[in-house]
C-alpha positions as a Markdown table, in Angstrom:
| # | Residue | x | y | z |
|---|---|---|---|---|
| 1 | Met | -1.8 | -27.3 | -66.3 |
| 2 | Ser | -2.7 | -29.6 | -63.4 |
| 3 | Ser | -5.7 | -31.0 | -65.3 |
| 4 | Asp | -3.4 | -32.0 | -68.1 |
| 5 | Ala | -1.3 | -34.0 | -65.6 |
| 6 | Met | -4.4 | -35.9 | -64.3 |
| 7 | Thr | -5.5 | -36.6 | -67.9 |
| 8 | Glu | -2.0 | -37.9 | -68.8 |
| 9 | Ala | -1.9 | -40.1 | -65.7 |
| 10 | Arg | -5.3 | -41.6 | -66.4 |
| 11 | Asp | -4.5 | -42.2 | -70.1 |
| 12 | Trp | -1.2 | -43.9 | -69.2 |
| 13 | Ile | -2.9 | -46.2 | -66.6 |
| 14 | Ala | -5.6 | -47.1 | -69.0 |
| 15 | Ala | -3.2 | -47.7 | -72.0 |
| 16 | Tyr | -0.3 | -49.4 | -70.1 |
| 17 | Thr | -1.4 | -51.5 | -67.2 |
| 18 | Pro | -4.2 | -53.7 | -68.7 |
| 19 | Arg | -2.3 | -54.6 | -71.9 |
| 20 | Pro | 0.5 | -56.9 | -72.9 |
| 21 | His | 4.0 | -55.5 | -73.3 |
| 22 | Pro | 6.7 | -57.0 | -75.6 |
| 23 | Glu | 9.3 | -56.8 | -72.9 |
| 24 | Leu | 7.2 | -58.1 | -70.0 |
| 25 | Gly | 8.9 | -61.5 | -70.1 |
| 26 | Arg | 5.7 | -63.5 | -69.6 |
| 27 | Gly | 2.3 | -63.9 | -71.2 |
| 28 | Gly | -0.6 | -61.7 | -70.3 |
| 29 | Val | -1.0 | -58.0 | -69.5 |
| 30 | Val | 1.3 | -55.8 | -67.4 |
| 31 | Cys | -1.0 | -55.9 | -64.4 |
| 32 | Pro | -3.8 | -58.4 | -64.5 |
| 33 | Tyr | -5.6 | -56.8 | -61.5 |
| 34 | Met | -5.9 | -53.5 | -63.3 |
| 35 | Val | -8.1 | -55.0 | -66.0 |
| 36 | Lys | -11.0 | -55.4 | -63.5 |
| 37 | Ala | -10.0 | -52.3 | -61.5 |
| 38 | Leu | -10.5 | -50.2 | -64.6 |
| 39 | Arg | -13.5 | -52.0 | -65.8 |
| 40 | Arg | -15.3 | -51.6 | -62.4 |
| 41 | Arg | -14.0 | -48.0 | -61.9 |
| 42 | Tyr | -12.1 | -49.0 | -58.8 |
| 43 | Val | -9.2 | -46.7 | -59.6 |
| 44 | Asp | -9.4 | -43.5 | -57.5 |
| 45 | Met | -7.0 | -40.6 | -58.5 |
| 46 | Val | -6.4 | -37.4 | -56.6 |
| 47 | Glu | -4.2 | -34.4 | -57.5 |
| 48 | Phe | -1.6 | -33.1 | -55.0 |
| 49 | Asp | 0.1 | -29.7 | -55.1 |
| 50 | Ala | 3.8 | -30.7 | -54.7 |
| 51 | Asn | 4.8 | -27.3 | -53.6 |
| 52 | Arg | 3.3 | -28.2 | -50.2 |
| 53 | Gly | 6.2 | -30.5 | -49.5 |
| 54 | Asp | 7.0 | -34.0 | -48.3 |
| 55 | Glu | 5.0 | -33.9 | -45.1 |
| 56 | Ala | 1.9 | -32.9 | -46.8 |
| 57 | Leu | 2.3 | -35.6 | -49.4 |
| 58 | Ala | 2.8 | -38.2 | -46.7 |
| 59 | Ala | -0.3 | -36.9 | -44.9 |
| 60 | Leu | -2.4 | -37.2 | -48.0 |
| 61 | Ala | -1.0 | -40.7 | -48.6 |
| 62 | Arg | -2.1 | -41.8 | -45.2 |
| 63 | Glu | -5.6 | -40.3 | -45.8 |
| 64 | Arg | -5.7 | -42.3 | -49.1 |
| 65 | Leu | -4.7 | -45.4 | -47.2 |
| 66 | Thr | -7.5 | -44.9 | -44.7 |
| 67 | Asp | -9.9 | -44.4 | -47.6 |
| 68 | Leu | -8.6 | -47.5 | -49.3 |
| 69 | Arg | -9.1 | -49.6 | -46.1 |
| 70 | Arg | -12.7 | -48.3 | -45.8 |
| 71 | Arg | -13.4 | -49.1 | -49.4 |
| 72 | Ala | -11.9 | -52.6 | -48.8 |
| 73 | Glu | -14.4 | -53.3 | -46.1 |
| 74 | Glu | -17.3 | -52.5 | -48.4 |
| 75 | Ala | -15.8 | -54.3 | -51.4 |
| 76 | Gly | -15.3 | -57.7 | -49.8 |
| 77 | Lys | -13.4 | -60.0 | -52.2 |
| 78 | Asp | -13.1 | -57.2 | -54.7 |
| 79 | Arg | -10.8 | -55.4 | -52.3 |
| 80 | Ile | -7.8 | -56.6 | -54.2 |
| 81 | Tyr | -8.9 | -54.5 | -57.3 |
| 82 | Leu | -9.1 | -51.2 | -55.4 |
| 83 | Val | -6.4 | -48.7 | -56.3 |
| 84 | Asn | -5.6 | -45.2 | -55.1 |
| 85 | Met | -3.2 | -43.0 | -57.0 |
| 86 | Ile | -1.8 | -39.6 | -56.1 |
| 87 | Val | -0.6 | -37.3 | -59.0 |
| 88 | Pro | 1.8 | -34.6 | -57.8 |
| 89 | Val | 1.7 | -31.4 | -59.8 |
| 90 | Gly | 3.3 | -27.9 | -59.7 |
| 91 | Leu | 7.0 | -28.9 | -59.6 |
| 92 | Pro | 9.5 | -29.9 | -62.4 |
| 93 | Ser | 9.5 | -33.6 | -63.1 |
| 94 | Asp | 12.8 | -34.3 | -61.4 |
| 95 | Glu | 11.8 | -32.5 | -58.2 |
| 96 | Ala | 8.5 | -34.3 | -58.1 |
| 97 | Lys | 10.3 | -37.6 | -58.7 |
| 98 | Ala | 12.6 | -37.0 | -55.8 |
| 99 | Met | 9.7 | -36.2 | -53.6 |
| 100 | Val | 7.8 | -39.3 | -54.5 |
| 101 | Gly | 10.9 | -41.4 | -53.9 |
| 102 | Arg | 11.5 | -39.9 | -50.5 |
| 103 | Val | 7.9 | -40.3 | -49.3 |
| 104 | His | 7.7 | -43.8 | -50.8 |
| 105 | Asn | 10.8 | -44.9 | -48.9 |
| 106 | Ala | 9.5 | -43.3 | -45.6 |
| 107 | Leu | 6.0 | -44.8 | -45.8 |
| 108 | Lys | 6.5 | -48.2 | -47.4 |
| 109 | Pro | 6.9 | -50.1 | -44.0 |
| 110 | Glu | 3.6 | -48.7 | -42.8 |
| 111 | Trp | 1.8 | -50.0 | -45.9 |
| 112 | Val | 3.4 | -53.4 | -45.9 |
| 113 | Glu | 2.6 | -53.9 | -42.2 |
| 114 | Ala | -1.0 | -53.0 | -43.0 |
| 115 | Gly | -1.2 | -55.4 | -45.9 |
| 116 | Tyr | -0.9 | -52.9 | -48.7 |
| 117 | Met | 1.6 | -52.1 | -51.5 |
| 118 | Leu | 2.9 | -48.5 | -52.0 |
| 119 | Gly | 4.3 | -48.0 | -55.5 |
| 120 | Asp | 6.4 | -45.2 | -56.9 |
| 121 | Phe | 6.4 | -44.4 | -60.6 |
| 122 | Trp | 8.3 | -41.9 | -62.7 |
| 123 | Pro | 10.0 | -41.5 | -66.1 |
| 124 | Asp | 13.0 | -43.8 | -66.5 |
| 125 | His | 12.4 | -45.7 | -63.3 |
| 126 | Glu | 15.3 | -48.0 | -62.7 |
| 127 | Thr | 13.6 | -50.9 | -61.0 |
| 128 | Ile | 13.7 | -54.1 | -63.1 |
| 129 | Gly | 10.9 | -56.4 | -64.0 |
| 130 | Leu | 10.2 | -59.7 | -62.3 |
| 131 | His | 10.5 | -61.8 | -65.5 |
| 132 | Asn | 12.8 | -59.7 | -67.6 |
| 133 | Asp | 15.7 | -57.6 | -66.2 |
| 134 | Asp | 15.5 | -55.3 | -69.3 |
| 135 | Phe | 11.9 | -54.4 | -68.5 |
| 136 | Arg | 11.2 | -51.3 | -66.3 |
| 137 | Pro | 7.6 | -51.8 | -65.1 |
| 138 | Phe | 7.5 | -48.7 | -62.9 |
| 139 | Thr | 8.3 | -46.2 | -65.7 |
| 140 | Ser | 5.5 | -43.7 | -66.2 |
| 141 | Pro | 5.3 | -40.4 | -68.1 |
| 142 | Leu | 5.1 | -38.4 | -64.9 |
| 143 | Pro | 5.8 | -39.1 | -61.2 |
| 144 | Leu | 3.0 | -40.9 | -59.3 |
| 145 | Leu | 2.4 | -42.5 | -56.0 |
| 146 | Gly | 0.0 | -45.5 | -56.0 |
| 147 | Met | -1.4 | -48.0 | -53.5 |
| 148 | Arg | -3.4 | -51.2 | -53.5 |
| 149 | His | -4.0 | -54.3 | -51.5 |
| 150 | Ile | -1.2 | -56.9 | -51.4 |
| 151 | Val | -1.9 | -60.1 | -53.4 |
| 152 | Pro | 0.0 | -63.4 | -53.3 |
| 153 | Ala | 2.0 | -62.6 | -56.5 |
| 154 | Asp | 3.6 | -59.6 | -54.6 |
| 155 | Leu | 5.8 | -62.2 | -52.8 |
| 156 | Phe | 8.0 | -62.1 | -55.9 |
| 157 | Phe | 8.4 | -58.3 | -55.6 |
| 158 | Phe | 9.7 | -58.7 | -52.0 |
| 159 | Val | 12.0 | -61.5 | -53.0 |
| 160 | Lys | 13.5 | -59.8 | -56.1 |
| 161 | His | 13.4 | -56.2 | -55.2 |
| 162 | Glu | 14.2 | -56.1 | -51.5 |
| 163 | Arg | 18.0 | -56.4 | -51.9 |
| 164 | Asp | 18.7 | -55.9 | -48.2 |
| 165 | Pro | 18.1 | -59.3 | -46.5 |
| 166 | Glu | 17.0 | -57.9 | -43.2 |
| 167 | Gln | 14.4 | -55.8 | -44.9 |
| 168 | Arg | 13.4 | -58.7 | -47.1 |
| 169 | Leu | 12.9 | -60.9 | -44.1 |
| 170 | Trp | 10.8 | -58.3 | -42.4 |
| 171 | Cys | 8.6 | -58.0 | -45.5 |
| 172 | Leu | 8.1 | -61.7 | -45.6 |
| 173 | Arg | 7.2 | -61.8 | -41.9 |
| 174 | Met | 4.6 | -59.1 | -42.5 |
| 175 | Phe | 3.3 | -61.0 | -45.5 |
| 176 | Arg | 3.0 | -64.1 | -43.3 |
| 177 | Lys | 1.3 | -62.2 | -40.5 |
| 178 | Asn | -1.3 | -60.8 | -42.9 |
| 179 | Phe | -2.0 | -63.5 | -45.4 |
| 180 | Ala | -0.7 | -66.9 | -44.4 |
| 181 | Pro | -4.2 | -68.4 | -43.6 |
| 182 | Glu | -5.4 | -67.3 | -47.1 |
| 183 | Leu | -2.6 | -68.8 | -49.1 |
| 184 | Asn | -3.0 | -72.0 | -51.2 |
| 185 | Glu | -0.4 | -74.7 | -51.3 |
| 186 | Tyr | 1.6 | -73.1 | -54.1 |
| 187 | Trp | 1.9 | -69.7 | -52.5 |
| 188 | Thr | 2.6 | -71.3 | -49.1 |
| 189 | Gly | 5.5 | -73.1 | -50.7 |
| 190 | Val | 6.8 | -69.9 | -52.3 |
| 191 | Leu | 6.7 | -68.1 | -49.0 |
| 192 | Glu | 8.4 | -70.9 | -47.1 |
| 193 | Asp | 11.1 | -71.2 | -49.7 |
| 194 | Ala | 11.7 | -67.4 | -49.6 |
| 195 | Glu | 11.9 | -67.4 | -45.8 |
| 196 | Ala | 14.3 | -70.3 | -45.8 |
| 197 | Asp | 16.6 | -68.6 | -48.4 |
| 198 | Val | 16.8 | -65.3 | -46.5 |
| 199 | Thr | 17.2 | -66.9 | -43.1 |
| 200 | Arg | 20.1 | -68.9 | -44.4 |
| 201 | Glu | 21.5 | -65.7 | -45.9 |
| 202 | Leu | 21.3 | -64.0 | -42.5 |
| 203 | Gly | 22.0 | -66.9 | -40.3 |
| 204 | Ala | 18.7 | -66.1 | -38.6 |
| 205 | Val | 16.4 | -68.4 | -36.6 |
| 206 | Pro | 14.0 | -70.0 | -39.2 |
| 207 | Leu | 10.4 | -69.0 | -39.0 |
| 208 | Ala | 7.7 | -71.4 | -37.7 |
| 209 | Gly | 5.3 | -72.6 | -40.3 |
């Protein structure tokens, strides 16, 4: 039943994201921002009939992004704790996983340019952790599509997970465009080092600070 899927998704988020994990590779919880997000009821979840197809899922995701940006204006500094999740139902897990993957890949540039992360989750997700290559942080019991505001620590996702250097450079440029004035000295240094590394890799013209 679809209601079972929503319950399973909520239970997983509440049990997994705000707690430590033995394979995380660092101290603390899996996602520090989810602690406050859950406590303040900032996590908004909607169900999607996956039989409607990719275009309908993409349209719903854009609606959810519009809603997230509206909520961000009202939340002020708390905007970084706002989360929207979509729970596809009605298809076998492998088909829903493939749908989430396709839509995520198609929409991700829109989200990054807007200053938001778009995340794909499913069973046995292959993406490795930032601090331990044996950890799989995006493994969930059922396919999900999630979104939230980009935060400085997301720089490490762009650096480690964007294997294509041109795509990595583009993500870093979008990050700079959206967030450079808000970064402290440490994160400014991380951004500049990442830009320098990828421009050397590509032989591209270095970015202006």
